[in-house]
C-alpha positions in Angstrom: 0.1 -0.4 0.0 1.3 3.1 -0.9 2.1 6.2 1.7 -0.9 8.2 0.4 -3.4 5.5 0.4 -2.3 4.4 4.2 -2.4 7.9 4.8 -6.1 7.9 3.0 -7.2 4.9 5.6 -5.5 6.3 8.7 -7.8 9.6 8.5 -11.1 8.1 7.5 -11.3 10.3 4.4 -12.6 9.1 1.3 -10.4 9.6 -2.0 -11.1 12.6 -3.6 -13.2 10.7 -6.7 -15.2 9.1 -4.1 -15.4 12.3 -1.7 -17.0 14.1 -4.9 -19.2 11.1 -5.6 -20.7 11.4 -2.2 -21.2 15.0 -2.3 -23.2 14.9 -5.7 -25.6 12.5 -4.2 -25.8 14.4 -1.3 -27.1 17.2 -3.6 -29.2 14.9 -5.4 -30.9 14.0 -2.0 -31.1 17.2 -0.7 -32.7 18.6 -4.0 -35.3 15.6 -3.8 -36.0 15.8 -0.2 -39.1 17.9 0.0 -38.7 18.2 4.2 -35.8 19.4 5.9 -34.6 17.9 9.2 -36.4 20.4 11.4 -39.3 20.1 9.2 -39.5 16.1 9.5 -39.2 16.5 13.6 -42.1 18.4 13.3 -44.5 15.8 11.4 -42.8 12.8 13.3 -44.8 14.9 16.4 -47.6 15.0 14.7 -47.5 11.5 13.4 -47.1 10.3 17.5 -50.4 12.5 18.1 -52.0 10.6 15.2 -50.6 7.4 16.6 -51.7 7.8 20.1 -54.7 8.9 19.9 -54.3 12.4 20.7 -54.7 14.2 17.1 -58.2 15.8 17.9 -57.2 18.9 15.0 -59.3 19.5 11.7 -61.8 17.3 13.1 -64.6 17.7 10.4 -68.2 19.0 11.3 -71.0 18.1 10.2 -73.3 20.9 11.6 -73.2 24.6 11.9 -70.2 25.8 14.8 -72.4 26.6 17.9 -72.4 24.9 21.4 -73.4 21.4 20.1 -71.7 20.4 17.0 -72.1 17.2 15.2 -68.5 14.9 14.5 -69.1 11.5 12.9 -72.4 11.4 13.8 -72.1 12.0 17.3 -72.9 15.5 19.1 -70.0 17.5 21.1 -70.1 20.6 23.0 -68.0 23.0 21.6 -65.4 24.7 23.6 -63.0 25.9 21.3 -64.7 28.0 18.4 -64.0 32.1 18.2 -67.9 32.7 17.5 -67.8 34.9 20.8 -71.3 36.3 20.4 -73.5 33.3 19.2 -74.2 34.7 15.6 -73.3 31.9 13.8 -76.5 30.6 12.3 -78.4 33.9 12.9 -81.1 33.8 10.7 -81.4 37.4 10.0 -77.2 37.2 8.8 -77.7 33.9 7.0 -80.5 35.9 4.8 -78.6 39.1 3.9 -75.5 36.6 2.7 -78.2 34.4 0.5 -79.8 37.4 -0.9 -75.9 38.8 -1.3 -75.7 35.7 -3.7 -78.6 36.5 -5.5 -77.7 39.7 -6.1 -73.8 39.6 -6.8 -73.3 35.9 -7.1 -70.4 33.3 -5.5 -67.7 35.4 -5.8 -66.4 39.0 -6.2 -64.9 37.9 -10.2 -61.5 39.7 -9.7 -59.1 41.6 -6.9 -60.3 45.2 -5.4 -58.3 47.4 -7.5 -59.6 46.1 -10.6 -63.2 44.4 -11.4 -63.6 42.9 -7.9 -65.1 46.2 -5.9 -69.3 46.0 -5.7 -71.0 48.6 -3.7 -71.3 45.7 -1.1 -67.8 46.2 -0.3 -67.9 50.1 -0.2 -70.9 50.0 2.4 -68.9 47.9 4.7 -65.6 49.7 4.4 -67.7 53.0 5.5 -69.9 51.3 8.3 -66.6 49.8 9.3 -65.0 53.5 9.8 -67.8 54.6 11.4 -67.9 51.5 13.9 -64.2 52.1 14.8 -64.4 56.0 14.4 -61.8 56.4 12.1 -61.3 58.1 8.2 -61.6 55.2 6.4 -61.4 51.2 6.3 -60.4 48.9 3.3 -61.2 45.2 3.8 -59.1 42.1 2.7 -60.1 38.5 2.4 -58.1 37.5 5.4 -57.0 39.4 9.0 -53.5 37.7 8.0 -53.3 39.4 5.1 -54.4 43.0 6.4 -51.1 42.8 8.9 -49.2 41.3 6.0 -50.9 44.5 3.9 -49.8 47.1 6.3 -46.1 45.9 7.1 -45.0 44.9 3.4 -46.5 48.5 2.1 -45.4 50.7 5.1 -42.6 49.4 6.6 -38.8 48.5 5.4 -35.5 47.6 6.3 -35.0 50.7 7.6 -37.8 51.4 9.8 -38.6 49.1 13.3 -41.1 47.3 14.7 -41.8 47.3 18.4 -43.6 43.8 18.9 -45.4 42.4 22.4 -43.6 39.5 22.7 -47.0 37.7 22.8 -48.3 38.9 19.5 -50.3 36.8 16.5 -47.8 35.1 13.9 -48.8 36.7 11.3 -47.3 40.0 12.7 -43.9 38.2 13.0 -44.6 36.4 9.5 -45.3 39.8 8.0 -41.7 41.3 9.6 -39.7 38.2 8.4 -41.0 37.8 5.3 -40.5 41.2 4.2 -37.0 42.2 6.1 -38.4 44.4 8.9 -36.1 44.5 11.7 -38.3 43.8 14.7 -37.7 43.6 18.5 -39.8 41.8 21.2 -40.7 43.7 24.5 -41.7 41.9 27.4 -45.3 41.2 27.1 -47.8 44.4 28.4 -44.6 45.6 30.2 -44.4 49.3 29.5 -41.1 49.3 30.9 -39.4 47.0 28.7 -41.6 48.9 25.8 -39.8 52.3 26.6 -36.1 50.6 27.1 -36.6 50.1 23.6 -38.1 53.2 22.4 -35.5 54.9 24.3 -32.8 53.5 22.2 -34.2 53.5 18.5 -36.7 56.4 18.1 -34.2 58.9 17.9 -32.7 56.6 15.2 -35.3 54.7 13.5 -39.3 55.5 12.4 -40.8 52.9 14.7 -43.9 51.0 15.1 -45.4 49.7 18.1 -47.7 47.1 17.8 -49.9 45.1 20.5 -53.2 42.9 20.3 -56.2 44.3 21.5 -57.0 41.1 23.3 -54.2 38.8 22.9 -55.5 35.4 21.0 -53.5 32.9 23.3 -53.7 34.2 27.0 -56.8 35.9 27.0 -55.8 39.2 28.8 -56.3 43.0 27.4 -53.2 44.9 26.2 -52.0 47.9 28.2 -53.6 50.7 25.9 -52.7 53.3 28.0 -49.7 53.0 28.6 -48.7 52.1 25.4 -50.5 55.3 24.0 -48.6 57.4 26.5 -45.4 56.3 25.4 -45.8 56.6 21.6 -46.8 59.8 22.3 -43.7 60.4 24.5 -41.1 59.3 21.9 -42.9 60.0 18.6 -43.9 56.5 17.8 -46.3 54.9 15.5 -48.9 52.4 16.8 -50.6 49.4 15.6 -53.3 47.4 17.1 -54.3 43.7 16.0 -58.1 43.5 17.5 -58.7 40.3 15.4 -60.4 38.9 19.0 -61.0 42.0 20.6 -63.2 43.3 17.9 -67.2 42.8 18.4 -66.0 41.8 22.2 -64.5 44.7 23.9 -65.8 48.4 24.5 -69.1 49.4 23.9 -71.3 47.5 21.8 -67.8 45.8 21.0 -66.5 48.9 19.4 -62.6 47.2 20.5 -60.1 47.7 23.1 -59.9 51.9 22.6 -63.6 51.8 23.8 -62.8 49.5 26.7 -60.6 52.1 27.9 -62.4 55.2 26.5 -59.5 56.2 24.6 -60.0 58.2 21.2 -59.4 56.4 17.9 -57.3 59.3 16.7 -54.5 57.8 19.6 -53.8 54.7 17.7 -52.6 55.1 14.0 -53.6 52.0 12.7 -56.3 49.2 13.5 -56.2 45.9 12.1 -58.5 42.9 12.8 -60.5 39.8 12.0 -63.8 39.4 10.6 -64.0 35.9 11.2 -64.6 35.8 14.9 -67.0 37.5 17.0 -67.9 38.6 13.4 -69.4 35.3 11.8 -68.0 35.4 8.4 -64.7 35.8 6.8 -62.1 38.7 5.7 -59.9 41.1 7.5 -59.9 45.1 7.8 -57.5 47.7 8.2 -59.1 51.2 9.8 -57.0 54.3 9.2 -56.9 57.6 7.7 -57.6 58.6 4.3 -54.2 58.7 3.6 -52.9 55.2 4.9 -55.7 53.6 3.4 -55.8 55.1 0.0 -51.8 54.2 -0.1 -52.7 50.3 0.9 -55.2 50.1 -1.9 -52.5 51.1 -5.0 -49.5 50.0 -2.7 -49.8 46.7 -0.7 -49.8 43.4 -2.6 -52.3 41.7 -0.3 -54.7 44.2 -1.7 -53.8 44.3 -5.5 -53.4 40.8 -6.1 -55.5 38.8 -3.5 -59.2 38.5 -4.3 -61.8 40.7 -3.1 -64.3 39.6 -0.2 -67.0 37.2 -1.6 -70.1 39.1 -1.4 -72.0 36.8 1.0 -69.2 37.6 3.6 -69.6 41.7 2.9 -73.0 41.3 3.4 -72.8 39.1 6.6 -70.3 41.4 8.1 -72.4 44.4 7.2 -75.4 43.0 8.9 -73.7 41.4 12.4 -72.5 45.0 12.8 -76.3 46.5 12.9 -77.0 43.8 15.1 -73.8 44.9 17.4 -75.2 48.4 17.4 -78.6 47.4 18.6 -78.1 44.2 20.6 -76.7 44.5 24.0 -77.8 41.3 26.0 -75.6 39.3 24.2 -72.7 41.2 25.5 -73.9 40.8 28.9 -74.6 36.8 28.7 -71.0 36.6 26.8 -69.3 38.2 29.9 -71.7 36.6 32.4 -70.4 33.1 30.7 -67.1 34.1 30.7 -66.9 35.0 34.9 -68.8 31.7 35.7 -66.8 29.3 33.9 -63.6 31.5 34.9 -64.1 31.1 38.8 -65.5 27.9 38.7 -62.6 26.3 36.9 -60.2 28.2 39.4 -61.9 26.7 42.2 -61.1 23.2 40.7 -57.7 24.1 40.7 -57.3 24.8 37.3 -55.2 27.7 36.1 -56.2 30.2 33.6 -53.2 32.0 33.6 -53.5 35.8 32.6 -57.5 35.7 31.3 -59.9 38.3 31.9 -61.7 37.6 28.6 -63.5 34.8 26.6 -60.4 33.2 25.7 -60.0 30.8 28.8 -56.7 29.1 29.1 -56.1 25.9 30.9 -52.1 26.5 31.5 -50.4 22.7 31.4 -47.3 23.7 30.5 -46.2 19.8 29.0 -47.5 18.8 25.5 -48.4 15.5 26.6 -50.6 16.8 29.3 -52.1 18.9 27.2 -53.1 16.3 24.6 -54.1 13.5 27.3 -56.6 16.5 29.1 -57.9 17.2 25.4 -58.4 13.8 24.7 -59.7 12.9 28.0 -62.4 15.7 27.1 -63.6 14.2 23.9 -64.0 11.2 25.3 -66.7 13.2 27.5 -68.1 14.7 24.2 -66.0 18.0 24.6 -64.2 19.4 22.1 -61.2 21.6 23.5 -58.4 21.8 21.4 -54.9 21.6 22.7 -52.5 24.4 21.7 -48.6 23.5 21.9 -45.4 24.3 20.8 -44.5 26.0 18.4 -48.2 27.8 18.6 -46.9 28.8 21.9 -43.8 28.9 23.7 -41.9 25.5 25.2 -43.6 24.5 28.4 -46.8 26.7 27.9 -48.7 24.3 26.5 -52.4 24.8 27.5 -56.3 23.6 26.3 -57.6 27.2 25.0 -61.2 27.3 25.8 -63.6 29.8 24.0 -66.7 31.5 25.9 -69.4 32.1 23.4 -73.1 34.2 24.2 -74.7 31.1 22.9 -73.8 29.0 25.7 -76.6 28.8 28.4 -75.6 27.9 31.7 -76.4 24.5 32.0 -74.3 23.7 29.4 -71.4 25.3 31.4 -72.6 23.3 34.3 -72.5 20.3 32.4 -69.0 21.3 31.0 -67.6 22.2 34.8 -68.7 18.7 36.0 -66.5 17.3 33.5 -63.7 19.1 34.5 -64.4 18.2 38.2 -64.6 14.3 37.2 -61.0 14.5 35.6 -59.4 16.8 38.1 -59.6 14.0 40.7 
């Protein structure tokens, strides 16, 4: 054996020709592989939950969503629906949607900027702006796209977004997709926010972003403190009202109404129209200047289909109901208080919640999955939320209280939780 061969053998290295072919094979395999290792790891976890009988996601409902739903021919008590005001199935809203289809068809026929705008869109945007107390509003086909539109078109790499550490993933995705620098200040902590504002406002245009009602923890943003700080340091402010719209404030007008703060103090509101409002879509409510620019400068508005007529009509009708029906809010908040107190009596940790979003904090993924499965076995659908939807060691069940739930219904829920707590 030649000396060079011995060196290769002793070092464990392949000859150059073999190394080259192995590298090419690796490149070929990488090109063929659809999932990277970390992606495969996540899929393996999904498959594990299925094998263990824990997979309760994407259960196909065979009925309207509401307090009782049908799955595979059996009735289940729904405890994870965003239908906070119990408006899904409202006959007035359904009739408005049917009439809109008869008048305008099942689709808009295009994007808003070109041929996809009909009179219903304009009526809705006028009504949304009046409801939120802003100069104007525009709508998108989802709340996710509304957030993406704002950040991708109004911000760039020279700016900075300061976001609450528990902000919705759509905001983080928008920052990452468009290369906007962002920092997370500690959740609902004005001192942490001010530390960042002191550092960056002299040098950058800063947009502070918070949720009105936090989607995973069910607490409310510290809006007064945030407004004071944004004014002190000359920052801009965006509030995502995906969950607070229709729930907080007078007639469900939102978090600023909840705190009796003028909407003029918030530069941009975004929100969803698929939660307390039983439809699909999203919106931005802001000044005429901002909404006009978004119509001509944001890709989600220019290149994504307009909201369908049935959804637009549903939102319009739901807003009219919110303006006149105060009993739904009274019942929603009464139900919320009852269920939170009863669960706490049983020793369940409801975290930071002060709203109809009621988490059961469990910490461990398997514990959350197991409790969800036990509830399902008792006829209750309460889906678990685990990493990466929440931080590691913050796994939970996320319960949602609605105005459609009767007291007897909630008492039965509590009885099952009592049984499982023993």
